[in-house]
N, C-alpha and C positions, 0 to 999 in steps of 0.2 A: 892895843888896850885888853893886857889881860882879864882887868876887871870887868870889862863889859864883854869880852866874849865871853866870861865865865854867866853872867846874868842874862844872854842870851840862850846859852845852853840850858840853863835854868827854866828860862820860860819857856822854851819847848819839852824839859822834863816836865813841868806841871801839865801842858797838853798831854804827852803821852800818858802819864800816870792816868786824868781822866779816861783818857780811853781803855787803858787795862783795867781797871776800876769796873767798868762798863761791859767790855767786851772780850776780859779774862786774858788778852794780849795785846801788847803795843802794837805788832806788824799783823796784818790782815786780823782784824778782831772777831771773831762772831757775837753778835751784836743782832742786827738785823736782819730778821728774818721774815720769808712770804707772812703775813698779815698781822706784823708786829716786830716785838722783841723777845728775846729768851731769855730775860732777868730782870728781877726788878732791883732795883738800889734800895740799898739800907740807908738808916738814920747814922749809923756809925761812919758811914761809906760818903755819905751826903757831907756830912762836918769834918773829913778826911780832905775833901774837894775845899771846902769852905777856907779850911785851915789855910792853905796856901795862895788863897784870893787877893790877899793884900798886898802881896810879896810882888806877885806876879800883874799886879795893876802898876806897881812904882815902875817896873820893868820896861813895862810899852810906853810906860810916861817919858823917861828916859830916854826910849829909841826915836821917839817921835822929836824931842828936842833936838836930839844928835842928826835926825834926819834934814828939821827947819834950816841949822846949822851949817850944814853941808849944801844943803840948797841953795840959801844965803850965798855963799863962798864959790859955789861953782854955777852960778844963772846963766850965765854966756853959754856955757855948755850945754846945761838943760832946753836955751830956747834953739838950740840948732840940732839937737840929739834926737833923729826920726820924728818931729813933728808936723802932725798931719791931720787934714779932717776928717772926720766918722760920721757913722750913726754908732749911740750906746747903746747898750741892750742891760737888763739888769731886774730882778724879780722886786715888786714893790708890793707896801700892802695900804689900805685906804689914807688917804694924804702924801702919797708918795714915798712911802717910810722905806727904808732898807729893811728886807726883806731875805732870809736866806732859804726858808724849807717848805713855807703856804700861804702862794701869794699869787697876783698876776702877774704877766709880762708886760714889763714898761719898753717900749722901742723909741728913743730920740732922733732926730737929725742933727748935723754936726753945729748948730746953730741955738739946739736945746728945746725946741719946739717937737712935742708929744707928736709924732706919727700914729703909735697903734698902743692901745693898751688889751692887752687880752690873755683869756684861760690857756694856758699854758699846754694843754689837751690838745690847743685847736692848734698848734703847731705849722701842719702843713698847710696850714690856708694862708700862713703869712712868710713862711722861710723854705725857702728853696734853694740847693746847693749846686755850683758849676763845677764842672769837671776842666783842667788844666793838665796839659800829657808832660807838666815838668813836674809834676806832685803826686804823692800816693794819698795826699790826704785832699779833700772836696772843701769846696771854698763856700760855704751858708753866705746869704742874703736875704734882704728884706724883697718880695717877690714884686711885691708892686713900682717897686725904681727899676729893678732888675741888676744884671751885673755888668760894670763892678759898682755902679751910682750907689744900690742899698746895701753898701758890706758895711759890716758894725763892729765894735767890740766889747767886748765880754770880759769877767772877770772884775778887781777892785777899780780899777779906773772906770770900766763898764756901769759899774754895780752906783757907784759915788755921782757919776754926770746922772745916771738915769733917778737917782732919789732925789729929794727934798730935804730930805729929813732922816735922823736915825732917832731909834726906840730907845735912847740909854743917855744922861745927859752929857756925860766928858765927851763920848764919839760924838753928838749931838753939835756941841762946842765946836769941835774941832772940823768938823764938818764943816761948818759955817766959813772955818781958816782956808781951808781946799777949795771952796766953791768962789772964794773972794780973789782966787792968784791969776783968773783970768774974766775977772769982773761979772761972773754968775752966769758966764756960759762956760760951755763944755771944756775941761780941761784937756787940749790935744797932746801933751809932751810925754812920750813914751817915758823917760824917765820918772814923771811922777804915779808911775803904777807902785813904786816902793814905798810913797807919804802916803798912799791909798791903801797900802795893804796895811801900814801901821794905824792907821785909824779903824780899818776891819779888826785889826786885831784888839785894840783899846774895845772897840761893840762888843768883840766876844769874850774877855776877861768881864767886864761892865755886869756880860747877861748870864753867864755862872753865877752869880750872885740871885739875880732876879729870877731866873730858870728853879734854882733849890732852893727858893723862898717860896715855890708852890706847893702846896701839899702835895698835888699829882704828880711830881717828882718821885715819890715813894710809892706811887699806886703801886697792886700786883695783879689790875687786868691790863696783862700783857698781850693775848694773843688771838685772833679772831681764827676760832678752829671749823667755823661752817667748810668751807672748802665748794664755795657756790663760784666753780671758775665760771667766767664773763665772758672768756674768749680774746678780749683785747683791754689793755690798759698802757697809759701812757702816766711817767712819771717826769716831773723835771722839779730841782733842785739848783741851788746854789753852789756846787762847788768850788774849794778856795780858788780855782783856776777861771773860773766862771759857769756858765750857763748849760747845766747837763740836762738832755734829752733822754729818756728810755723809751722806747714805744716796743710792746710785745704782743706777739701773737701767740694763742695758747689754745692746744684741744680740750675736748671735754674732762682729759687725764691730769692737767695742770701742767703739760710739757709744752714748750715753746717748738712753735713751725716758725714763725718768722723773727725775727728783731730788727729795729734801725734804731740807730742811736746818732745824734749829735751832742759831740762831747766839748767841750771847753776849746782843747788846743784846734779840734777844726774850726770853730765858729770863730778863733782867733788866726787865722790860718793865713788870709787876707793879711790880715795887719801886721804879724809875725814878718811876712814876706817883705813886705813893703819898711817895716823898719829896716832890716837888712840892706834895701836896697838904698834906702836913706842914708844909711850911716856910710854907705861904699859912694855914693854920691858927694857926701859932703865929704869925706878925709882923704878920699882917694884923690891927687894933684897932680896926677902923670909922674912923679917920682916914685924911687923905688917904697915899695909895700914893707911897712917895718911890723914888728910884731905888736904894739900898739893897736894894729887893725884889726889882730886877731882877737882883742880883749873888747874893741868895741863891738864886733858882730855878734860876738857871746852872749857882752852884757845886753844887746838888743833883742836878742832871743829870752835871756834871763827876765827880762822883766815882764814878759808878759807869761813865761810859761817855765819856773824855775824849776820846775822837777825833772824836765830834759837836760839839765845842766847835769843832774846826778844820776840820770837815768842812763846815759849813754857816756858813760865812761867808768874808768877801773879806778879804785883807789891812788891817788897821786898822778893820774893822767888823766888830761881833756884833752883828745884829738880834736883838731880842727885839719879842716884842708882849702884855702881861697885860691882862685886862680883867677889873675888878671887876662882879660881878652881883648884885643883893640876892634877899632870898627868893625875892621873887616873878620871878627870872629878866630884870629889867629892868637893861640896863646904866647903873652909876654914877659908872665912872670907867676910865679908858684911860692907861695907860702905855707907851713903844717908846723904843727907842731905834736910831740906823744903822736906819732903815726904809725910806730916801729911795732 
């Protein structure tokens, strides 16, 4: 559908234009700096962003309807594709309203019961990391439950499961539809990450108008220049892929001496691994492995971490190798794509 593809590209273009206006460039923008930001938004720039608002909103609405239609037509696959219980973690503000930047961290269990609501700066009191010899990534988990019982998911599915409402009307109405999928309990289906992602896109576009209606959006009070370094700081936000912790230790000159990061990919490491395991067990039946399995494995990872799909391949190539071994560990078949 060329028209639909063009709509999607233009929606991304709208987001990139906002980044360009704020940060001077679309890739690696220079906007956020220690102590604030380096540029004020002008009234002309605000109006330019607002000019594209309604078109962007209409595009997201189209995307949501397409997702719903696809889900209805593919319900059987959705219900057997990497469906498993975990905890869910995301940032909220009072009333368990979805928050992306300045709130507390809410952790719920697989049944939807709140286990913790805490200041993200105290993350080390609640989150620990497990190490496996077969992965370069650590596996974060909820300390009180241990590993692997305390694993959780972050990102769009994690945030929507951990939230009770959204602060914009259209997204909040769509969240109610999402919550009804599993009768109010957490939605466990990996493929519903995409539906959750679209609901968040709807929220983001709606929030453009909310933020730009605030007079402070044009404020020229941009930067704290006191340089009163405190030695240690923790920042936590919701990145698109999930909850992100940065923990810095600095000397009296503001130079970093020690850093601890828990990024979204790490938070979802167990879930991505479990999703690949689940897909393999669902779709491998002792017969010859075919190309479709490669696509399904990639789809399992992409649901959690769409950036990995682009950052690990060249244009026109998406290399992947799958090896099947028997119960004795002996290699029985290899299937690959674009590995030359």
